[in-house]
C-alpha positions, 0 to 999 in steps of 0.5 A: 545286347540283351542285358540281365536285370537284377530285383533290389531284393536280390542286390541286397542279398548279394552286397547287403544293406537294406530296401525301402520301397518296392524290393521287386523293382528291377534294374540292369544299369547304373547312371547318374541321377540327371541321365537315369532312365527305366531299368536303371538305378542312380546313387546320391552320395552328396547332399547338394545333389538331393534336389535332382531326386525330384526330377530324376527318371531312375527306377531306384536309387542307393542312398545313405541313412540320412537320405531315406526320406528324400524320395518316394523311389524305391531305394536301397539304404547303405553306409557307403553309397559310392563304394555300393554303386562301384559293386553294383556296376561291376556286377552289371558290367562285367568284363568281356569274356574271351575264349580260350586258345592261341591266335595263329599269328601269336609268336610263342617262344620255347619253354613258354608255359600257357594255362589252357584257359588263357587267351592269347590274341592276334600278333602276341609275342610271347617269350621264352620261359615265360608262365601265363596263369589260368584265365589270363587274356592277353590282347592283340599286339602285346609283348611279354619278355623272357621268363615274366610271370603272369599270375591268374585272371591277368588281363593286359590290353592291346600292345601292353609290353612286359620285359623280361624277368618281370611278374605280375600277380593275380588279377592285374588290369594293365591298359594299352601302352602300359610298360612294365619293366623298361630300364631305370634312368641310370647314368654315370658321367665319365670323361664327358660322355654318359654311361649307361648303367645296366638295370638288372632288377625287375619290376614285381607288380602285386595281386589286384593291382591296375595300371592305367594306359601309357603308365610306366613302371621302371625295373630296378637297377640292383634291386627290384621295383615293388608295386604291391596288392591293390595299388591303382595306377592312372594313365601316363604315370611315371615310376622310376627305378627301386620305387616301392609303392604300399598296398591299396594306394591310389595314384592320379594321372601325370604323377612323377615318382623319382628313383628309390622313393618308398610310398607307404599303404593306402596313400592317395596322390593328386594328378601331376604331383611330383615325388623327389627320389630317395624319399620315405612317404608314410602310410595314409599320406594324402598329397593334393594335385600339382604339389612337389614333394621335396623332403620325407613325410613322417606322418599321416595327413594331406599336404599341399604345396600348390602356388595359386594362379594370379593375373600375369603381371601381379604374378610376375612380381610376386615371383620377383619377391619370392627371390628376395625372401632370404634377404627380407627373413635376415633384415626382419630378424635385424629389425626385431633385435633393434626393436628389442634393444630400444624396448630395453632403453625404455 
């Protein structure tokens, strides 16, 4: 495939920054400093990789102001090389273009409204009353339930399932195996058996949301599950019923969020973290990987709860001590009182 090359001058005209060196240098792809070749542009975000600037074969690099003098290569100077790289990569690697139309094998329910510019691939099932906006791409094997709504330029990769009545906004990306709107885990015990509680809410997905492969977003039990604009979800995340995730929050893979938890805006949650139900997380909170959140977080900050690993026998001993912490704390308090009494006699 022939790639389009851009001059550095054209790139800064589009994204800002300035050029040091030959502004006529052309690039057609991004790469790391270590692997870049001719016609490729690399980036430097961490000073510990400055040494790689000496040996890189990149045609140009993206650097911040403190690193301008670290290389003689043509370079784009900007405030945030990593975000600049992201924008440039999107320019050089645009999403695949799909022809408008509906594949003959697709099953379209009565009353469904599909924009003329939408692409509906093979073996897609679209339920009754569904609305699909302009520029949507629905790839093979997807299933969209009755009365669901997809906004403009939303893209579903193969075998995504959107349940009935759910709403996806504009520019949503859902990767293969994602499920939006499955029943939440609502059950009640009676006479020794579990009764299913019908989940009658919806899942509402805002604009510019990305949903990773095999991530599941349950519908609400009564009210809706809500994912606000700009949220980025990695692969294999479980979001339970009635959860609300604030705008522009990013969540890494394998996170589990229990029912009715509320997560603020601009949060960052590391991989395999767990958040218990009915908790509130403030805006701007960062949760480290593998951390279990068992109570609400009211203030912005970084929160970690990772128990360090150690050699097995040592870990077992420490785990045994943990069982007696309550008893030890009580004994320490008693000892402190005795020490105070002894001091009082002196």
